[in-house]
C-alpha positions in Angstrom: 14.4 57.9 30.9 14.0 61.4 32.2 15.6 64.8 32.4 17.0 64.3 35.8 19.7 61.7 35.1 21.0 59.4 32.3 19.3 56.1 31.9 20.9 53.0 33.3 22.1 50.2 31.1 25.0 48.9 29.0 23.6 49.9 25.7 25.6 52.1 23.4 24.9 54.6 20.6 26.8 54.4 17.3 27.1 57.4 15.0 28.3 56.3 11.6 28.9 59.6 9.8 31.6 62.1 11.0 30.4 65.6 11.7 32.5 67.0 9.0 30.3 65.1 6.5 27.0 65.2 8.4 25.3 67.8 6.2 26.3 66.0 3.0 23.2 63.8 3.4 21.5 64.6 6.7 18.8 61.9 6.2 21.5 59.2 5.8 23.5 60.7 8.8 20.5 60.7 11.1 19.3 57.3 9.9 22.6 55.9 11.0 22.7 57.1 14.5 21.6 53.9 16.2 21.3 52.3 19.6 22.8 48.8 20.1 22.7 46.4 23.0 26.6 46.5 23.3 29.8 47.2 21.4 29.7 43.6 20.3 26.4 44.2 18.6 27.9 47.3 16.9 30.7 45.1 15.6 28.2 42.5 14.3 26.2 45.2 12.5 29.3 46.7 11.0 30.5 43.3 9.7 27.0 42.5 8.3 26.6 45.9 6.5 30.2 46.4 5.5 30.3 49.8 7.2 33.3 51.2 9.0 33.1 52.0 12.7 32.1 55.5 13.5 31.8 56.8 17.1 30.5 54.7 19.9 29.3 56.3 23.1 27.7 55.1 26.3 24.1 56.0 27.4 25.4 58.7 29.8 27.3 60.5 27.1 24.3 60.2 24.7 22.0 61.6 27.4 24.4 64.6 27.9 24.7 65.2 24.2 20.9 65.0 23.6 19.9 67.0 26.7 20.4 70.4 25.2 21.2 69.8 21.5 17.7 70.8 20.2 16.9 73.5 22.9 14.8 76.2 21.3 14.2 74.2 18.1 10.4 74.6 18.3 10.7 78.4 19.0 10.1 80.9 16.3 13.4 82.2 14.8 15.4 79.2 15.8 18.7 78.8 14.0 21.0 75.8 14.3 24.3 76.2 15.9 27.1 77.4 13.6 30.1 75.0 13.4 32.1 76.8 16.1 29.2 76.7 18.5 28.5 73.1 17.7 32.1 72.1 18.3 32.0 74.0 21.7 28.8 72.1 22.6 30.4 68.7 21.6 33.4 69.4 23.9 31.1 70.6 26.7 29.1 67.3 26.8 32.3 65.1 26.7 32.7 64.3 23.0 36.2 64.3 21.6 38.3 63.3 18.7 38.5 63.9 14.9 35.0 62.4 14.4 33.6 65.5 16.1 36.2 67.9 14.7 37.8 68.0 18.2 41.2 67.0 19.6 41.6 63.6 21.3 
């Protein structure tokens, strides 16, 4: 994986907790942002854990999302995006729907 292009592969990322609830328990939220071999593997995990499906994205979408999300984080004075800026970023990288607080 590199900065030039998304990785190849059929794997998917599953985000369990909707963004409207992400800060309720950020450790739980981040601990349930997982990579799976396929959507079938997501389904198996959901059945085994009794969880409801969250948001599934392909590797290209995950790469776009991650590419700039933490920019500046290690710089002095960094502040995380406010909700409006976060929503704008989500839309910019191709996320959509109520899970992200955006229209379908």
